[in-house]
Structure formats: C-alpha cells, structure tokens
C-alpha positions as CSV (number, residue, x, y, z in Angstrom):
1,M,-7.8,-1.8,194.4
2,L,-9.3,-4.9,193.1
3,G,-11.0,-6.4,195.7
4,V,-9.5,-10.0,195.6
5,S,-7.0,-11.8,198.0
6,P,-3.2,-11.9,197.2
7,N,-3.8,-15.8,196.5
8,T,-6.3,-14.9,193.8
9,L,-4.0,-12.3,192.4
10,R,-1.0,-14.7,192.3
11,S,-3.3,-17.5,190.6
12,W,-4.0,-14.7,187.9
13,E,-0.2,-14.5,187.3
14,R,0.6,-18.0,186.9
15,R,-2.6,-18.8,184.6
16,Y,-2.5,-15.7,182.8
17,N,0.7,-13.9,183.1
18,F,-1.2,-10.8,184.2
19,P,-0.8,-8.4,186.1
20,R,2.8,-8.8,185.4
21,P,4.9,-7.8,188.7
22,R,8.5,-6.7,189.5
23,R,10.3,-8.3,192.3
24,S,11.7,-6.3,195.0
25,P,15.1,-6.8,196.5
26,G,13.2,-8.9,199.2
27,G,10.9,-10.9,196.7
28,H,7.8,-8.6,197.0
29,R,5.6,-8.6,194.2
30,Q,5.4,-4.7,192.9
31,Y,2.7,-4.1,190.3
32,E,2.4,-1.0,188.0
33,L,-0.4,1.0,189.1
34,A,-1.5,1.6,185.3
35,E,-1.9,-2.3,184.9
36,I,-3.9,-2.5,188.0
37,E,-6.3,0.6,187.3
38,S,-6.6,-1.0,183.8
39,L,-7.8,-4.5,185.5
40,R,-9.8,-2.7,187.9
41,V,-11.9,-1.0,185.1
42,T,-12.4,-4.1,183.0
43,L,-13.4,-6.3,185.8
44,A,-16.1,-4.0,186.5
45,E,-17.2,-3.8,182.8
46,T,-16.9,-7.6,182.1
47,H,-17.4,-9.5,185.2
48,N,-15.4,-12.0,183.5
49,V,-11.8,-12.7,184.7
50,S,-10.1,-13.9,181.1
51,S,-12.4,-11.3,179.2
52,A,-11.2,-8.6,181.9
53,I,-7.5,-9.4,181.4
54,A,-7.9,-9.7,177.9
55,L,-9.1,-6.5,177.7
56,A,-6.8,-4.9,179.9
57,R,-4.0,-6.2,177.9
58,Q,-5.6,-4.8,174.7
59,R,-6.0,-0.9,176.6
60,G,-2.4,-1.1,177.5
61,E,-1.5,1.5,179.9
62,G,-5.4,1.9,181.1
63,P,-7.4,4.9,181.4
64,S,-6.2,8.2,181.8
65,S,-5.4,9.1,185.7
66,G,-3.7,11.7,187.9
67,S,-0.8,9.3,187.9
68,R,-0.4,9.0,184.3
69,L,-0.8,12.8,183.6
70,A,1.7,13.2,186.7
71,A,4.1,11.2,184.4
72,A,3.6,13.2,181.4
73,F,4.3,16.4,183.6
74,A,7.7,14.3,184.6
75,A,8.3,14.0,180.9
76,F,7.5,17.5,180.3
77,D,5.4,16.4,177.4
78,E,2.3,18.6,176.7
79,D,1.0,16.7,173.8
80,K,0.8,13.7,176.1
81,A,-0.8,15.7,179.1
82,N,-3.5,16.8,176.3
83,G,-4.0,13.4,174.9
84,L,-4.8,12.3,178.9
85,L,-7.2,15.1,179.4
86,E,-9.2,14.4,176.0
87,E,-9.3,10.9,176.8
88,S,-10.5,11.7,180.5
89,L,-13.3,13.9,179.0
90,A,-14.6,10.9,176.8
91,L,-15.2,9.4,180.3
92,R,-16.0,11.7,182.9
93,S,-17.3,15.1,183.3
94,I,-15.3,18.5,183.1
95,E,-15.9,18.5,186.8
96,R,-14.4,15.0,187.4
97,T,-11.7,15.3,184.8
98,I,-10.5,18.2,187.1
99,E,-10.5,16.8,190.2
100,E,-9.4,13.3,189.6
101,V,-7.0,13.9,186.7
102,L,-5.6,17.4,186.4
103,L,-5.5,18.1,190.3
104,E,-4.4,14.9,191.3
105,G,-1.4,15.1,188.6
106,V,-0.4,18.7,189.7
107,T,-0.2,17.6,193.3
108,A,1.8,14.6,192.6
109,H,4.9,16.7,192.1
110,A,3.7,19.3,195.0
111,D,6.7,19.8,197.6
112,A,6.4,21.8,200.4
113,S,9.9,22.4,200.7
114,T,10.6,23.5,197.3
115,T,9.3,24.2,193.4
116,T,10.5,21.5,191.2
117,P,10.6,21.8,187.3
118,E,7.9,19.1,187.2
119,Y,5.6,20.8,189.6
120,E,6.1,24.1,187.9
121,F,5.5,22.7,184.5
122,G,2.1,20.9,185.7
123,W,1.0,24.1,187.6
124,R,1.4,26.3,184.5
125,Y,-0.1,23.6,182.0
126,A,-3.3,23.6,184.6
127,T,-3.8,27.3,184.8
128,G,-3.5,27.5,180.9
129,W,-6.2,24.7,180.8
130,L,-8.5,26.1,183.4
131,S,-8.5,29.6,182.0
132,A,-9.3,28.4,178.7
133,L,-12.2,26.6,179.8
134,K,-13.6,29.6,181.6
135,R,-13.8,31.3,178.4
136,L,-15.9,28.7,177.1
137,S,-18.4,28.7,180.0
138,P,-21.9,29.7,179.1
139,P,-23.4,32.7,180.4
140,A,-24.8,33.1,183.9
141,T,-28.2,31.8,184.4
142,R,-28.5,32.8,188.1
143,D,-29.2,36.2,189.7
144,A,-26.6,35.2,192.6
145,G,-23.2,36.2,192.5
146,V,-20.0,34.9,194.2
147,L,-17.1,36.7,195.0
148,V,-13.7,34.3,195.6
149,L,-10.9,36.2,197.4
150,D,-7.6,34.0,196.2
151,A,-5.0,34.5,199.0
152,A,-2.9,31.8,197.8
153,T,0.9,32.8,196.7
154,P,1.9,32.2,193.1
155,R,2.2,28.6,191.9
156,E,0.5,27.2,195.1
157,I,-1.8,24.2,194.8
158,D,-4.6,26.3,196.6
159,A,-4.3,28.7,193.6
160,L,-5.3,25.8,191.3
161,H,-8.2,24.7,193.6
162,A,-9.4,28.4,193.8
163,Q,-9.5,28.4,189.9
164,A,-11.2,25.2,189.6
165,L,-13.8,26.3,192.1
166,E,-14.8,29.2,190.1
167,L,-14.9,27.3,187.1
168,M,-17.5,25.0,188.4
169,L,-19.4,27.8,189.6
170,R,-19.5,29.4,186.3
171,R,-20.8,26.4,184.4
172,A,-23.4,26.0,187.0
173,G,-24.8,29.1,185.9
174,V,-23.4,31.5,188.7
175,R,-21.9,34.9,188.3
176,T,-18.2,35.1,189.7
177,L,-15.4,37.6,190.4
178,C,-11.9,36.1,191.7
179,L,-9.9,38.6,193.2
180,S,-6.5,38.8,194.9
181,A,-7.0,39.0,198.8
182,T,-3.9,41.6,198.6
183,I,-6.2,44.0,197.0
184,S,-6.7,47.4,199.0
185,P,-10.3,47.4,200.7
186,T,-11.0,50.7,199.5
187,R,-10.4,49.5,195.9
188,L,-12.2,46.1,196.3
189,A,-15.3,48.0,197.6
190,R,-15.6,49.8,194.2
191,A,-15.7,46.6,192.1
192,L,-18.4,45.1,194.5
193,P,-21.6,46.7,193.0
194,A,-20.8,45.2,189.7
195,L,-21.6,41.7,191.3
196,N,-23.4,42.3,194.3
197,P,-22.4,39.0,195.8
198,C,-24.8,36.6,197.9
199,A,-21.7,35.0,199.1
200,I,-18.1,35.5,199.9
201,V,-15.4,32.6,199.5
202,L,-11.9,33.1,201.2
203,A,-9.5,30.9,199.5
204,G,-5.7,30.1,199.9
205,R,-3.6,30.5,203.0
206,G,-1.1,33.4,202.1
207,I,-2.4,36.2,204.0
208,S,-2.8,37.6,207.8
209,L,-6.2,37.1,209.6
210,D,-5.9,41.1,210.0
211,T,-5.9,41.7,206.6
212,L,-8.5,38.9,205.9
213,G,-10.6,40.7,208.5
214,R,-10.2,44.2,206.9
215,L,-11.2,43.0,203.7
216,V,-14.4,41.4,204.9
217,Y,-15.0,44.6,207.0
218,S,-14.9,46.6,203.6
219,I,-17.1,44.3,201.8
220,R,-19.7,44.5,204.7
221,T,-19.6,48.1,204.0
222,V,-21.3,47.5,200.7
223,V,-23.0,43.9,200.8
224,Q,-24.1,43.4,204.3
225,R,-25.8,40.1,204.3
226,A,-23.6,38.2,202.3
227,P,-22.3,35.2,204.4
228,V,-18.4,34.3,204.1
229,F,-17.2,30.7,203.4
230,D,-13.6,29.3,203.8
231,F,-12.4,27.0,201.5
232,R,-9.3,24.8,202.0
233,G,-8.5,26.3,205.2
234,A,-7.9,30.0,204.5
235,V,-9.2,30.8,207.8
236,P,-8.0,28.5,210.7
237,D,-10.5,26.6,212.6
238,T,-10.5,28.3,216.0
239,G,-14.2,27.2,216.8
240,A,-15.3,30.5,217.6
241,S,-15.3,31.9,214.0
242,T,-18.8,32.1,212.2
243,V,-16.8,31.5,209.0
244,R,-18.9,28.3,207.1
245,R,-16.7,25.5,205.9
246,L,-17.0,24.4,202.0
247,G,-14.2,21.8,202.7
248,Q,-11.1,20.5,200.7
249,T,-12.4,19.8,196.9
250,P,-13.7,22.3,194.5
251,L,-16.9,19.9,193.3
252,A,-17.7,19.3,197.0
253,A,-17.4,23.1,197.7
254,R,-19.5,24.0,194.7
255,D,-22.4,21.6,195.7
256,A,-21.9,23.2,199.1
257,L,-22.3,26.8,197.5
258,L,-25.3,26.0,195.3
259,G,-27.2,24.3,198.1
260,R,-26.3,27.5,200.5
261,L,-27.7,29.9,197.5
262,D,-30.6,27.9,196.6
263,E,-31.8,28.1,200.6
264,A,-31.3,31.7,200.9
265,A,-33.2,32.2,197.3
266,G,-36.1,30.2,199.0
267,P,-38.7,28.3,196.8
268,R,-39.8,30.0,193.5
269,V,-43.2,30.9,193.3
270,R,-45.3,30.2,190.3
271,T,-47.1,32.7,188.6
272,P,-50.7,31.5,188.3
273,A,-51.8,30.8,184.5
274,Q,-54.0,33.2,183.0
275,P,-57.2,31.9,181.9
276,L,-57.4,32.5,178.0
277,P,-59.9,35.4,176.6
278,A,-63.4,34.3,175.7
279,I,-63.7,34.5,171.8
280,S,-67.0,35.1,170.3
281,A,-67.9,33.8,167.3
282,R,-70.8,34.6,164.7
C-alpha cells in the first residue's frame, strides 16, 4: 500500500515511532489500516517522509474510507456515518463516495449465510442516503430513458448497486424508471409509454430466467429496439446470450450505458447559422 520495503517501514518505526504496529502471538507486526491509509495519502501530498508522518499523526484516523464507515455501522453510530460521508464528499465526487465509501462500508458486513444487525443497519442507512440524493438530482437533460428491472431480494447488496446505478444515471441527465422484476408483464407494459426507454437494464439475481424472459418479451411488444443489458450477473453468461454486460460497479456501468446511448443517438447535427437580414439606412 505504501510502496516501500518492510525494512524501510521498520526503520520509520524506529526513527519516528510511526506507524505503530501491534504484535501477533508469533511476533509479526500488525498495522492499523487507518494509519496506513493516512500515511499513504500524506506521502503522496508531501513527498517527504518526516512531513508525511507529522501530517498523518495530526490527522489521526486518516481520510474517510469504506473501512471506517464499516466501523461506524458496527457501532450503530448514524452520526459518525453522516460525518464520514460528509468528509468524503469534501474530497471525492458523489459517485466516487458511493463506490469507494458507502458500498464498501455496507459490503464489509455482508454475509451470504445470514443477515447480521450491522449489515442491516448499514443497508438501511445506505438506502435512505441514496434515496435522499435521488430526490435532489437535477432535471433530465437527455431524451434517452433507461428502464432498470431490479430482481434483487430485499436487503441484498445487489439492490443497493441498482439504486446507485439509477442515481448516477439521473445525475448524468438520463430519465430513469426503476421497477421490481416481480411486476406482472401486462402491468409493466402499461408503464413503458411514459418512459419510452432506449435501454433496459436487468439487475439482481433473485428471479428465474423464465420470468425475466416473459418481462423482456412484454417490453418488446411496446419498445422493440431497446437493447437489454446485464448488471452484476442478473443473467447467467452461457455464451449464447445476446444480453450485453455492464460489469460489477455502478460507475463503470453508467459510463458504458452513456457510451451506448451516445452511440445510438449518433453525431449531433448542427443547424447552419442563418445570415442576418440586410438593414438599409438612409
């Protein structure tokens, strides 16, 4: 993480007493992640070891990170979580804060076998935070609309990623509509004319392929040319599927979708400037 050898790190410990490791029963050094993160940032800022260590000590815990947010969730400390996200927004964009802090903080408590109180606290906190930002999103500036069909089950991490993707698309000026994949195909068809989507995104893995197929067929009866995209493995990759893959992270998925939409729209044609009318003067 720091780009130095173990010998260099040990020499800093002897000379500056920083970073301060704990010792394992076998005598190995174990460093606090927060101290290492803080030192990594200050080294990049100062390019001087003594100055970087002094600055890292002054800052204490280091910059906001997914691990620090996970610790706030473990303590069920909503005020601490609020402070960490506000601190992150002073250094990062909303999109990077979502990916690098919020989603990582919740994912740190994810357990495939059970739902822990820490995870549910973090998941519900993140849902509220993303919903508040969505309400503050600026009006759409693009004609293109994107339909997100969320097949994630309640409190799944994939549901948060779907919310994050929709928020990022809205902040990029795209009209969106996010609906549950469990909605009946006939009722879904009634909602489509309001959006007239140029793309359909399938997210989450909580629904069968047959049900997804019926939904897509119903959409095709209303919107025939909208391509279908997979986000985070909603559709198993059999090698024969024509569904296009958006990857695993909402920011990369947003960029890929915007590229597809811009490609489909084609180059913008400029209207030639009209000459000014001649004015005669006496």
